[in-house]
TINUDREN-731582 format. One line per field, with one value per residue (C-alpha): residue in three letters; x, y, z. Coordinates in pm, whole numbers. Each point is the difference from the previous one (the first is absolute). Example, Ala and Ser with C-alpha at 12.3 -4.5 7.8 and 13.67 -1.06 7.14 Angstrom:
TINUDREN-731582
code = c(ALA, SER)
X = c(1230, 137)
Y = c(-450, 344)
Z = c(780, -66)
This chain:
TINUDREN-731582
code = c(MET, SER, ASP, ILE, LEU, ILE, VAL, ASP, ASP, GLU, ARG, ASP, ILE, ARG, GLU, LEU, VAL, SER, ASP, ILE, LEU, GLU, ASP, GLU, GLY, TYR, SER, THR, ARG, LEU, ALA, GLY, ASN, SER, ASP, GLU, CYS, MET, ALA, GLN, ILE, ASN, SER, GLU, PRO, PRO, GLY, LEU, LEU, ILE, LEU, ASP, ILE, TRP, LEU, LYS, ASP, SER, ARG, MET, ASP, GLY, ILE, ASP, ILE, LEU, LYS, SER, VAL, LYS, ARG, ASP, ASN, PRO, ASP, VAL, PRO, VAL, VAL, ILE, ILE, SER, GLY, HIS, GLY, ASN, ILE, GLU, ILE, ALA, VAL, ALA, ALA, ILE, LYS, GLN, GLY, ALA, TYR, ASP, PHE, ILE, GLU, LYS, PRO, PHE, ASN, ILE, ASP, GLN, LEU, MET, VAL, VAL, ILE, ARG, ARG, ALA, MET, GLU, THR, SER, ARG, LEU, ARG, ARG, GLU, ASN, ALA, SER, LEU, LYS, ARG, LYS, GLU, VAL, THR, ASN, SER, ASP, MET, ILE, GLY, LYS, SER, ALA, SER, PHE, ARG, ALA, MET, GLN, SER, GLN, LEU, ASP, LYS, VAL, THR, LYS, SER, ASN, GLY, ARG, VAL, MET, LEU, SER, GLY, PRO, ALA, GLY, SER, GLY, LYS, GLU, ILE, ALA, ALA, ARG, TYR, ILE, HIS, ALA, HIS, SER, ASN, ARG, ALA, ASN, ALA, PRO, PHE, VAL, THR, VAL, ASN, CYS, ALA, GLY, ILE, GLU, PRO, GLU, ARG, VAL, GLU, GLU, VAL, LEU, PHE, GLY, ARG, GLU, SER, SER, GLU, ARG, GLY, ILE, GLU, SER, GLY, LEU, LEU, GLU, GLU, ALA, HIS, GLY, GLY, VAL, VAL, TYR, PHE, ASP, GLU, VAL, ALA, ASP, MET, PRO, LEU, GLY, THR, GLN, SER, LYS, ILE, LEU, ARG, VAL, LEU, VAL, ASP, GLN, GLN, PHE, GLN, ARG, VAL, GLY, GLY, SER, ASP, LYS, VAL, ARG, VAL, ASP, LEU, ARG, VAL, ILE, SER, SER, THR, ASN, ARG, ASP, LEU, GLU, THR, GLU, ILE, ALA, ALA, ASP, ARG, PHE, ARG, GLU, GLU, LEU, TYR, HIS, ARG, LEU, ASN, VAL, VAL, PRO, ILE, ALA, VAL, PRO, SER, LEU, GLU, GLU, ARG, ARG, GLU, ASP, ILE, PRO, VAL, LEU, ALA, GLN, HIS, PHE, ILE, GLU, MET, CYS, ASN, GLU, SER, GLN, GLY, LEU, ALA, MET, ARG, GLU, ILE, SER, ASP, GLU, ALA, VAL, ALA, LEU, LEU, GLN, THR, MET, THR, TRP, PRO, GLY, ASN, VAL, ARG, GLN, LEU, LYS, ASN, LEU, ILE, GLU, ARG, VAL, LEU, ILE, LEU, GLY, ASP, GLU, SER, GLY, PRO, ILE, GLU, ALA, LYS, GLU, LEU, PRO, ALA, GLU, GLU, GLU, LYS, THR, ASP, ASP, SER, GLY, ARG, VAL, VAL, LEU, SER, GLY, ALA, LEU, ALA, THR, LEU, PRO, LEU, ARG, GLU, ALA, ARG, GLU, ALA, PHE, GLU, ARG, GLU, TYR, LEU, LEU, THR, GLN, ILE, ASN, ARG, PHE, GLY, GLY, ASN, ILE, SER, ARG, THR, ALA, SER, PHE, VAL, GLY, MET, GLU, ARG, SER, ALA, LEU, HIS, ARG, LYS, LEU, LYS, SER, LEU, GLY, VAL, VAL, THR, SER, ASN, LYS, SER, GLY, ALA, ARG, VAL, ALA, GLN, LEU, ASP, GLU, PRO, GLU, PRO, ALA, GLU)
X = c(-1363, 60, -25, -247, 113, -218, 21, -174, 111, -157, 240, -274, -203, 284, 124, -354, -54, 345, -74, -332, 160, 297, -242, -154, 341, 91, 339, -17, 208, -90, 38, -119, 40, 34, 382, 18, -270, 176, 335, -159, -165, 317, 198, -240, -356, -247, -266, -264, -6, -241, 5, -149, -137, 107, 366, 91, 329, 67, 105, -258, -351, -152, -135, 346, 159, -274, 70, 374, -52, -243, 247, 317, -134, -340, -25, -3, -362, -71, -268, -85, -102, -112, -170, -134, -143, -289, -134, 197, 333, -94, -87, 321, 209, -168, 45, 371, 25, -63, -113, -252, -86, -66, -115, 139, -97, -9, -153, 275, -195, -65, 368, 111, -242, 136, 364, -45, -155, 271, 279, -157, -1, 368, 83, -177, 182, 336, -83, -110, 324, 198, -177, 71, 367, 11, -151, 268, 282, -118, 17, 307, 206, 38, 256, 360, 42, 258, -263, -181, 321, 92, -338, 18, 346, -143, -289, 241, 192, -308, -157, 196, -45, -310, 33, -303, 0, -169, -59, -62, -103, -289, -327, 27, 379, 2, 47, -207, 195, 319, -149, -97, 350, 149, -238, 50, 379, -2, 0, -374, -85, -211, -198, -290, 31, -295, -77, -167, -152, 13, -194, -267, -118, -285, 151, -256, 89, 380, 68, -249, 155, 355, -43, -310, -302, -141, -372, -245, -210, 270, 291, 357, 63, 366, 137, 262, 290, -92, -24, 352, 151, 341, 12, -17, -262, 12, -148, -91, -9, 62, -53, -375, -13, -214, 199, -172, 91, 359, 57, -133, 214, 299, -79, -25, 344, 144, -175, -68, -345, -346, -359, -291, -284, -232, 252, 222, 263, 335, 71, 370, 122, 330, -3, 232, -137, 40, -170, -46, -96, -31, 9, 278, -49, 215, -245, -287, 171, 42, -373, -86, -146, 258, 167, 373, 67, -176, 192, 333, -117, -106, 273, 292, 106, -138, -1, -118, -193, 66, -280, -39, 126, 334, 22, -123, 265, -212, -320, 59, 76, -287, -242, 104, -35, -357, -83, 118, -202, -318, 55, 44, -281, -261, 94, 61, 214, 376, 122, 331, 42, 121, 303, -222, -240, 293, 134, -341, -42, 340, -84, -345, -58, -104, -174, -136, 345, 37, -365, -108, 230, -145, -357, 87, 153, -303, -237, 195, -5, -375, -95, 269, 62, 102, 287, 300, 201, -152, 34, 36, -344, -161, 136, -208, 128, 78, -115, -99, 329, -121, -316, -196, 240, 306, 118, 169, -216, 217, -67, -102, 330, 214, -208, 66, 382, 224, 124, 350, -127, -274, 254, 231, -289, -106, 354, 62, -318, 51, 358, -90, -270, 228, 291, -230, -163, 340, 91, 258, 196, 140, 123, -342, -169, 235, -61, -378, -17, 249, 286, 365, 71, 228, -260, -266, 222, 47, -372, -82, 249, -140, -354, 105, -69, 221, -4, 33, -13, -326, -58, 283, -148, 110, -292, -19, -106, 21, 320, -72, 81, 266, -143, 14, 269)
Y = c(1505, 248, 366, 267, 316, 306, 290, 328, 363, 76, -107, -28, -236, -238, -12, -59, -290, -136, 9, -180, -271, -51, -41, -283, -166, 123, 145, 328, 238, 361, 229, 360, 42, -198, 0, -144, -251, -128, -17, -214, -231, -38, -75, -275, -53, 14, -258, 273, 361, 254, 289, 350, 114, 364, 55, 366, 118, -345, -92, -282, -22, -314, -130, 36, -190, -266, -54, -32, -249, -213, -5, -82, -168, -141, -224, 296, 89, 375, 163, 354, 269, 353, 294, 116, -335, -50, -290, 96, -10, -330, -156, 135, -148, -341, -7, 62, -299, 141, -257, 237, 368, 174, 360, 234, 55, -378, -227, -188, -327, 25, 76, -306, -232, 111, -25, -350, -121, 167, -148, -344, 46, 99, -306, -239, 148, -45, -359, -74, 141, -202, -322, 69, 56, -323, -190, 140, -81, -360, -53, -223, -115, -378, -195, -117, -88, 180, 183, 112, 120, 195, 177, 71, 150, 242, 88, 70, 245, 213, 5, 302, 208, 181, -130, -130, -377, -212, -362, -244, -363, -240, 21, -148, 15, 241, 345, 171, -180, 135, 352, -29, -125, 314, 219, -185, 40, 362, 330, 20, -316, 193, 175, -145, -272, 43, -250, 116, -303, 138, -297, 3, 363, 82, 213, 279, 28, -22, 373, 41, -295, 127, 376, 27, 221, 336, 77, 238, -292, -225, 234, -136, -371, -102, -228, -273, 231, 234, -294, -108, 343, -42, -372, -238, -37, -339, -19, -368, -115, 352, -110, -9, 372, 192, 214, 320, -61, -86, 356, 144, -235, 111, 361, -96, -162, 316, 260, -202, 158, -41, 124, -199, -75, 301, 205, 297, -13, -171, -293, -58, -354, -158, -352, -284, -195, -375, -167, -356, -171, -350, 133, 119, 376, 69, -211, 196, 325, -120, -82, 352, -145, 151, 340, -14, 308, -163, -323, 181, 185, -323, -231, 170, -323, -314, -317, -340, -219, -367, -246, -301, -210, 184, -57, -357, -30, 240, -205, -195, 313, 191, -284, -17, 379, -19, -278, 226, 292, -209, -126, 353, 170, -279, -247, -278, -296, 49, -287, -108, -101, -348, -40, -159, 298, 243, -188, 11, 372, 69, -188, 153, 286, 329, 235, 196, 14, 73, 102, -339, -182, 198, -82, -368, -24, 172, -240, -306, 122, 67, -332, -229, -166, 208, -227, -151, 137, 104, -298, -2, -163, 314, 216, 36, -180, 232, -273, -364, -189, -333, -209, -156, -292, 226, -66, 298, 138, 100, 318, -52, 131, -221, -309, 23, -3, -308, -114, 146, 345, -2, -88, 281, 248, -97, 12, 339, 153, -161, 126, 347, 20, -117, 229, 303, -111, 19, 336, -155, -167, -316, -154, 22, -127, -298, -85, 13, -208, -255, 51, 87, 359, -111, -251, 272, 228, -277, -71, 370, 25, -309, 145, 342, 184, 294, 247, 375, 304, 192, 273, -145, -353, -305, -104, -322, 16, -202, 28, 166, -234, 124, 133, -237, 60)
Z = c(2270, -284, 91, -111, -179, 84, -248, 87, -27, 340, 273, 265, -219, -87, 360, 131, -241, 87, 376, -51, -215, 231, 293, -205, -40, -349, -99, -193, -210, -83, -303, -43, -378, -323, -2, 354, -92, -313, 182, 273, -255, -207, 315, 115, -129, 293, 77, -37, -119, 154, -246, 6, -338, 42, 88, 37, -158, -156, -353, -10, 139, 150, -332, -161, 290, -19, -372, 69, 285, -199, -289, 191, 318, -99, 309, 245, 97, 0, 218, -116, 254, -78, 166, -335, -102, -234, -200, -313, 187, 164, -335, -157, 284, -18, -380, 45, 234, 349, 256, 161, 55, 334, 37, 269, 273, 29, 258, 189, 6, -375, -64, 201, -182, -338, 116, 147, -325, -209, 215, -30, -378, 16, 214, -238, -298, 172, 94, -354, -138, 256, -99, -367, 78, 203, -293, -229, 242, 28, -376, 3, -295, 10, -201, -33, -368, -213, -206, 316, 165, -314, 7, 373, -44, -256, 232, 286, -219, -72, 350, 124, -314, -120, -355, -188, -45, -269, 105, -285, 21, -61, 192, 349, 18, 297, -151, 272, 273, -162, -3, 367, 81, -155, 201, 331, -23, -120, 187, -81, 195, 252, -274, -205, -265, -236, -277, -321, -175, -355, -140, 270, -19, -238, -283, 44, 373, -19, 36, 284, 185, -53, 41, 219, -53, 110, -19, 164, 123, 145, 63, -34, -57, -1, -272, 24, -92, 285, 241, -104, 76, 161, -80, -295, -272, -175, -350, -32, -367, -130, -362, 76, 79, -258, -245, 109, 362, -96, -123, 328, 210, -209, 93, 370, -16, -154, 219, 320, 10, -151, 15, 139, -240, 17, 198, -80, 278, -59, 232, 66, 66, 96, -144, -84, -295, -50, -298, -122, -323, -142, -356, -229, 24, -304, -203, 158, -101, -359, -7, 132, 321, 235, 3, -60, 215, 297, -56, 26, 313, 174, -128, 178, 175, -171, 213, -124, 246, -89, -59, 229, -294, 31, 376, 59, 270, 210, -14, 327, 206, -161, 68, 366, 28, -134, 248, 283, -141, -20, 354, 134, -195, -21, 270, -256, 101, 20, -219, -146, -366, -90, -228, -267, 13, -28, -300, -169, 72, -156, -319, -57, -243, 161, -245, 300, 161, 374, 33, -139, 245, 292, -105, -41, 347, 154, -180, 116, 361, -12, -159, 144, 336, 297, 100, -173, -287, -334, -234, -380, -36, 147, -281, -317, -308, -290, -235, 33, 29, 135, -33, 287, 24, 25, -357, -172, -282, -297, -195, -361, -137, 226, -68, -376, 35, -17, 342, -38, -104, 264, 270, -112, -12, 352, 138, -162, 142, 340, 35, -130, 266, 281, -94, -13, 325, 173, -157, -234, 282, -164, 327, 168, -317, -24, 367, -43, -320, 138, -244, 32, -102, -287, -121, 4, -207, -258, -8, -49, -283, -173, 26, -135, 328, 99, 290, -30, 224, 16, 259, 204, 7, -196, -221, -199, -364, -317, -200, -335, -291, -239, -329, -297, -258)
């Protein structure tokens, strides 16, 4: 159980409250002035703060301490007590974020009701933070392909630093998983990970959502940046952030502080910033849609997240991982994947990348049988390739070619697909297609297919014809 910090300039009062609380099973700490109070909080934030408004011979009064606590430790509930209380002070304390207000001399039963409720609030906040951290920790990176390993190596290098990271890659490729991996392996792993969906926030509400709001009617409402204090804020698809907000975020990165909408106090934050984009930000800058200064602030360490097309080798292990996830979270059947289904998955196109693969696996598990391996016939066809009798249906372009050219076109496309499926590994490709390695090399050469290195992986492509004289 977290302890309770009691702050009152009257020794008899703080010791009386402490004795009452300890009789109820609570652990307490005591402070007689603002300096002692702040030292205690900075040493270890309490589960609850009981705070006197008037502190004799102190640099800060209770309202000043309340503002500081709500700025730097917003999850700590604060109960205000005062012997000079009136409705104006109560309203001022609640507006600044106090949990409740009790006037001295207080009724013991009333005090205990308020403290029990406040401690329950504190417990729920800690549990919520713990669950969020558990979710982050369980965000595993899955893969073994060369392009995946190259990316993971870059992620590992930045986990222990505080440098800002820009993750680039197509939609659905796993940029947020990469961001969570950085956080989970950093020295901020026990602090919040807060996602800012730049494309999903209404433009007119962006600043309120990010910075929070202060108003006489509703008091203080924390924003996402305040919630991320001490941890990581992740700007998802940062290119969608409005230009006006970009300049304010730039100022936050420089000053590490901001003002809430409608407020006048500065809110200090300690943040690590990770951003992602599926656009070319330099093109966005040239089109005056993104601020160049912000780009340079965010793009300290650029890391490219490969598409699923670039890591086909990982499709079997990813698919099995998603089966296990669906079994654990939804109770869906734990099924294997047949070799034919794996081969089909590796030859399909994936415009939605890893997210599309996950959704496909979930759909197959929901609609399919609950026993036996997943078969190729359960996977959706990208296009009609056979008719009802099983005959192959030729595309219009292929059907117009002479037999020799059509055969070469088919062989070229087939071998390109298989080589890329096996991450450029010629030996594995030759074994699968039933050819000797040397014969496959000769066939590739005759068809004008070459292999080259791309992101550490061997990728098949068409040989460029030599220019005409």
